[in-house]
GUDREN-86293 format. One line per 5 residues: for each residue x, y, z of C-alpha. Coordinates in nm, 3 decimals. Example, Ala and Ser with C-alpha at 12.3 -4.5 7.8 and 13.67 -1.06 7.14 Angstrom:
GUDREN-86293
1.230/-0.450/0.780 ~ 1.367/-0.106/0.714
***
This chain:
GUDREN-86293
4.240/3.297/5.391 ~ 4.515/3.123/5.197 ~ 4.389/2.789/5.326 ~ 4.036/2.865/5.207 ~ 4.138/2.972/4.853
4.203/2.620/4.712 ~ 3.867/2.506/4.849 ~ 3.685/2.799/4.689 ~ 3.853/2.728/4.353 ~ 3.743/2.366/4.368
3.384/2.467/4.438 ~ 3.382/2.719/4.152 ~ 3.535/2.489/3.888 ~ 3.293/2.294/3.658 ~ 3.213/1.953/3.790
3.393/1.670/3.616 ~ 3.199/1.369/3.497 ~ 3.231/1.104/3.765 ~ 3.422/0.795/3.667 ~ 3.123/0.578/3.754
2.904/0.754/3.495 ~ 2.666/0.916/3.744 ~ 2.392/1.118/3.569 ~ 2.452/1.483/3.495 ~ 2.081/1.569/3.505
1.751/1.469/3.653 ~ 1.883/1.411/4.006 ~ 1.897/1.639/4.312 ~ 2.131/1.934/4.262 ~ 2.143/1.863/3.887
1.961/2.049/3.610 ~ 1.652/1.883/3.461 ~ 1.713/1.650/3.171 ~ 1.603/1.777/2.829 ~ 1.284/1.618/2.701
1.254/1.461/2.356 ~ 0.938/1.341/2.184 ~ 0.960/1.051/1.942 ~ 0.675/0.918/1.734 ~ 0.635/0.543/1.782
0.664/0.343/1.461 ~ 0.338/0.220/1.309 ~ 0.246/-0.138/1.397 ~ 0.389/-0.397/1.164 ~ 0.125/-0.545/0.937
0.102/-0.920/0.984 ~ -0.008/-1.001/0.629 ~ 0.193/-0.852/0.343 ~ 0.054/-1.020/0.032 ~ 0.060/-0.815/-0.286
-0.259/-0.687/-0.447 ~ -0.406/-0.993/-0.624 ~ -0.579/-0.784/-0.890 ~ -0.426/-0.436/-0.921 ~ -0.591/-0.175/-1.138
-0.403/-0.197/-1.467 ~ -0.628/0.021/-1.683 ~ -0.595/0.346/-1.485 ~ -0.326/0.541/-1.300 ~ -0.366/0.569/-0.925
-0.197/0.650/-0.595 ~ -0.174/0.406/-0.306 ~ -0.144/0.451/0.068 ~ -0.142/0.192/0.346 ~ -0.338/0.312/0.647
-0.396/0.083/0.943 ~ -0.267/-0.209/0.732 ~ -0.542/-0.146/0.472 ~ -0.405/-0.077/0.123 ~ -0.613/0.195/-0.044
-0.565/0.278/-0.413 ~ -0.750/0.576/-0.562 ~ -0.763/0.645/-0.934 ~ -0.600/0.977/-1.018 ~ -0.921/1.097/-1.180
-1.106/1.063/-0.848 ~ -1.000/1.390/-0.686 ~ -1.293/1.429/-0.446 ~ -1.191/1.141/-0.217 ~ -0.870/1.116/-0.015
-0.716/0.799/0.123 ~ -0.787/0.919/0.476 ~ -1.155/0.981/0.397 ~ -1.195/0.634/0.247 ~ -1.029/0.478/0.552
-1.259/0.675/0.783 ~ -1.561/0.547/0.587 ~ -1.427/0.192/0.624 ~ -1.358/0.199/0.997 ~ -1.703/0.344/1.065
-1.863/0.034/0.907 ~ -1.602/-0.242/0.957 ~ -1.691/-0.461/1.251 ~ -1.398/-0.668/1.385 ~ -1.146/-0.519/1.140
-0.857/-0.533/1.388 ~ -0.943/-0.890/1.485 ~ -0.963/-1.007/1.125 ~ -0.631/-0.845/1.037 ~ -0.470/-1.027/1.329
-0.616/-1.359/1.212 ~ -0.515/-1.413/0.850 ~ -0.708/-1.140/0.672 ~ -0.584/-0.863/0.445 ~ -0.786/-0.588/0.280
-0.736/-0.383/-0.037 ~ -0.968/-0.102/-0.147 ~ -0.984/0.025/-0.506 ~ -1.164/0.353/-0.568 ~ -1.219/0.422/-0.934
-1.430/0.642/-1.160 ~ -1.608/0.355/-1.334 ~ -1.632/-0.022/-1.331 ~ -1.336/-0.201/-1.497 ~ -1.560/-0.335/-1.775
-1.729/-0.001/-1.825 ~ -2.038/-0.102/-1.630 ~ -2.187/0.045/-1.316 ~ -2.155/-0.047/-0.953 ~ -1.911/-0.172/-0.694
-1.801/-0.515/-0.585 ~ -1.600/-0.753/-0.371 ~ -1.356/-1.031/-0.455 ~ -1.184/-1.266/-0.211 ~ -0.867/-1.463/-0.276
-0.694/-1.731/-0.070 ~ -0.323/-1.725/-0.003 ~ -0.104/-1.920/-0.051 ~ -0.252/-2.013/-0.386 ~ -0.134/-2.261/-0.650
0.079/-2.460/-0.699 ~ 0.036/-2.551/-0.330 ~ -0.295/-2.387/-0.230 ~ -0.362/-2.357/0.139 ~ -0.715/-2.499/0.092
-0.625/-2.801/-0.121 ~ -0.816/-3.026/0.122 ~ -1.115/-2.794/0.157 ~ -0.987/-2.652/0.485 ~ -0.928/-2.276/0.499
-0.798/-2.261/0.856 ~ -0.439/-2.200/0.746 ~ -0.531/-1.962/0.462 ~ -0.495/-1.588/0.456 ~ -0.812/-1.445/0.304
-0.735/-1.141/0.089 ~ -1.030/-0.918/0.002 ~ -1.062/-0.640/-0.255 ~ -1.340/-0.385/-0.224 ~ -1.390/-0.202/-0.554
-1.585/0.120/-0.505 ~ -1.715/0.323/-0.796 ~ -1.682/0.695/-0.735 ~ -1.822/0.851/-1.049 ~ -2.006/1.171/-0.948
-2.222/1.150/-1.260 ~ -2.339/0.804/-1.153 ~ -2.399/0.905/-0.793 ~ -2.209/0.616/-0.637 ~ -1.984/0.667/-0.335
-1.984/1.044/-0.374 ~ -1.832/1.239/-0.089 ~ -2.103/1.404/0.122 ~ -2.354/1.171/-0.050 ~ -2.562/1.300/-0.333
-2.928/1.181/-0.320 ~ -2.818/0.860/-0.492 ~ -2.476/0.836/-0.336 ~ -2.500/0.674/0.007 ~ -2.128/0.604/0.056
-2.199/0.465/0.403 ~ -2.447/0.212/0.264 ~ -2.207/0.106/-0.008 ~ -1.909/0.068/0.225 ~ -2.110/-0.127/0.482
-2.249/-0.361/0.215 ~ -1.915/-0.428/0.046 ~ -1.727/-0.480/0.373 ~ -2.019/-0.703/0.473 ~ -1.918/-0.930/0.186
-1.561/-0.954/0.321 ~ -1.678/-1.012/0.680 ~ -1.939/-1.276/0.597 ~ -1.717/-1.463/0.349 ~ -1.435/-1.472/0.606
-1.646/-1.654/0.863 ~ -1.814/-1.874/0.598 ~ -1.478/-2.007/0.482 ~ -1.311/-2.026/0.821 ~ -1.593/-2.169/1.034
-1.890/-2.281/0.822 ~ -1.731/-2.524/0.576 ~ -1.753/-2.271/0.295 ~ -2.133/-2.306/0.290 ~ -2.425/-2.063/0.322
-2.666/-2.340/0.427 ~ -2.669/-2.258/0.799 ~ -2.737/-1.894/0.727 ~ -3.008/-1.961/0.466 ~ -3.190/-2.201/0.701
-3.235/-1.946/0.979 ~ -3.306/-1.658/0.736 ~ -3.622/-1.831/0.603 ~ -3.534/-1.763/0.241 ~ -3.795/-1.921/0.015
-3.652/-2.202/-0.203 ~ -3.653/-2.113/-0.570 ~ -3.675/-1.740/-0.501 ~ -3.425/-1.494/-0.643 ~ -3.284/-1.442/-0.294
-3.206/-1.815/-0.272 ~ -2.971/-1.776/-0.569 ~ -2.777/-1.486/-0.413 ~ -2.742/-1.562/-0.041 ~ -2.410/-1.375/-0.041
-2.596/-1.056/-0.138 ~ -2.870/-1.106/0.119 ~ -2.621/-1.161/0.401 ~ -2.415/-0.857/0.299 ~ -2.731/-0.646/0.322
-2.809/-0.806/0.658 ~ -2.461/-0.706/0.776 ~ -2.528/-0.347/0.668 ~ -2.858/-0.334/0.857 ~ -2.737/-0.521/1.167
-2.396/-0.358/1.211 ~ -2.380/-0.046/0.993 ~ -2.393/0.308/1.123 ~ -2.728/0.491/1.119 ~ -2.625/0.660/0.793
-2.563/0.318/0.637 ~ -2.889/0.173/0.765 ~ -3.117/0.468/0.699 ~ -3.023/0.529/0.338 ~ -3.384/0.490/0.231
-3.334/0.219/-0.029 ~ -3.512/-0.121/-0.015 ~ -3.326/-0.449/-0.001 ~ -3.254/-0.524/-0.368 ~ -3.296/-0.898/-0.320
-3.666/-0.893/-0.239 ~ -3.647/-1.006/0.124 ~ -3.768/-0.842/0.442 ~ -3.510/-0.676/0.667 ~ -3.346/-0.909/0.920
-3.518/-0.950/1.254 ~ -3.333/-0.884/1.582 ~ -3.302/-1.261/1.621 ~ -3.142/-1.291/1.276 ~ -2.899/-1.011/1.362
-2.815/-1.200/1.680 ~ -2.746/-1.510/1.469 ~ -2.490/-1.313/1.266 ~ -2.329/-1.172/1.580 ~ -2.324/-1.487/1.792
-2.329/-1.788/1.555 ~ -2.196/-1.686/1.215 ~ -1.931/-1.468/1.374 ~ -1.677/-1.679/1.562 ~ -1.439/-1.477/1.781
***
């Protein structure tokens, strides 16, 4: 019995950490290791240019979601940043691809147009700009194209109203305005900055109003070809006086104008 006592004491004593650093858990005859859950960091945004035309006449809050910078005027309380982003991603073909290939997007949601007018709009800027612009030789391949979608959200005007009043159609508006960004991107990157190739296959009559605003016609074509059913079936005619695009003309946008 006396011989067995030292052995029993050794077995009952707490195990010392082995000198070789063997694991204390997660192995046979060891307790399970505690589990921890960590949230992975958001992906780093490739392009980090500042807003080329921030809203200076109103106060607003800004959030970056999915590398899209969304600024909402404080007066616009019926839209959240998450709702605007959800509207965008529902209509934005190739958004991830564009953001990975020298494209950056800003969205301004405001209660009225900056000049006091009515409507929404799109502006595109090239970066780097002066004094050493990236496109100084007419080539945009090295440029980052920075787009701003300005969306009017005045409930009295019926534009971009959440849940869509009879005149609201937020899906139509988002699809059309992102259509500007999408079509301008490929025009500058792959079509020598020209609409000629698009106009030729679209059969736009020379001298017509549509021939003076091909950028508006193609943005509407984007909405009809690639928008969600809510964006397409908004019940409003094309404002530029042209027939809807044919399946072949939608295929041209997808397979020729779009270069991926």
